C-alpha positions as CSV (number, residue, x, y, z in Angstrom):
1,M,86.4,88.7,98.8
2,F,88.8,90.2,101.4
3,K,89.9,86.5,102.4
4,K,91.8,86.2,99.1
5,D,95.5,86.3,98.8
6,N,95.9,88.1,95.9
7,L,98.4,90.9,94.7
8,R,95.7,93.1,93.0
9,L,93.3,92.8,96.0
10,G,96.5,94.2,98.1
11,L,97.0,96.9,95.3
12,A,93.4,97.8,95.4
13,L,93.1,97.9,99.0
14,G,96.6,99.9,99.3
15,F,95.0,102.6,97.0
16,I,91.5,102.8,98.4
17,A,92.3,103.0,102.1
18,P,94.3,106.1,102.2
19,L,91.8,108.0,100.1
20,L,89.0,106.8,102.0
21,S,91.1,108.0,105.2
22,L,91.7,111.4,103.5
23,V,87.9,111.8,103.0
24,V,87.2,110.9,106.7
25,Y,90.2,113.5,107.7
26,Y,88.7,116.4,105.4
27,F,85.3,115.8,106.9
28,V,86.5,115.7,110.7
29,K,89.1,118.6,110.4
30,F,88.2,120.7,107.3
31,S,84.6,120.2,106.8
32,M,83.8,124.2,107.3
33,F,85.9,124.7,103.9
34,S,85.0,123.6,100.4
35,V,87.2,120.6,98.9
36,S,89.0,123.2,96.5
37,D,89.8,125.7,99.3
38,F,91.1,122.5,101.2
39,F,93.6,121.6,98.5
40,H,94.5,125.3,98.2
41,Y,95.4,125.1,101.7
42,I,97.3,122.1,101.4
43,S,99.3,123.7,98.2
44,D,99.8,127.1,100.2
45,N,101.0,125.2,103.7
46,K,103.6,122.5,102.7
47,R,104.3,121.7,106.3
48,V,100.7,120.2,106.4
49,I,101.2,117.5,103.8
50,T,103.1,115.6,106.7
51,G,100.3,115.9,109.1
52,I,97.4,114.8,106.5
53,V,99.5,111.9,105.0
54,V,100.3,110.4,108.5
55,P,96.7,109.6,109.3
56,C,96.1,108.2,105.7
57,L,98.8,106.0,105.9
58,I,97.8,104.4,109.1
59,L,95.1,102.7,107.9
60,N,97.5,101.1,105.2
61,I,99.5,99.9,108.0
62,A,96.8,98.5,109.7
63,L,95.7,96.7,106.7
64,F,99.1,95.6,106.1
65,T,99.4,94.1,109.8
66,L,96.3,92.3,109.6
67,Y,97.2,90.5,106.2
68,I,100.6,89.5,107.4
69,N,99.2,87.9,110.7
70,T,96.8,86.0,108.6
71,H,99.5,85.1,106.3
72,R,98.1,86.3,103.2
73,D,101.5,87.5,102.2
74,K,100.6,88.3,98.3
75,T,97.9,90.9,99.5
76,A,100.2,92.4,102.0
77,K,103.1,92.9,99.4
78,G,100.4,95.0,97.3
79,I,99.4,96.9,100.4
80,F,103.1,97.6,101.0
81,A,104.0,98.4,97.9
82,V,101.2,101.0,97.0
83,T,102.0,102.4,100.8
84,L,105.6,103.0,99.6
85,V,104.4,104.9,96.5
86,Y,102.1,106.8,98.6
87,A,104.9,108.0,101.1
88,I,107.3,108.7,98.1
89,I,105.0,111.0,96.5
90,A,104.0,112.9,99.8
91,L,107.6,113.6,100.1
92,L,108.1,114.7,96.7
93,L,105.0,117.2,96.9
94,K,106.4,118.3,100.4
95,F,110.1,119.1,99.4
96,L,109.7,119.9,95.6
97,L,106.3,122.0,95.5
C-alpha cells in the first residue's frame, strides 16, 4: 500500500502523520492532564502552539523526504500540500486567536 505513487495516499499520510505525532506528543509531555485540559492549555497559551506544531510536522517532513527520495512524486505532492495546510492553520491559530 505504501509503495504506491498516488496523490490520495499522500494526502491521507500527510493528514494522519501529524495527528499521530500529536497523540504521541500528548502522552509524552501532557499525560498528567486530561485531553480537554490539554486543549484548554493550548488555547490559553498561544506561544505553545508553535512548540506543539513543529514536532507534529517533522513526521510529515520525514515522510516527504522518503517519498521524494524513492521517486514517488505524486504521493510526495500530497504530503507537501497537507503540510502547507497544517502550517497555515497553525499560524492562523497562533496569530488570530
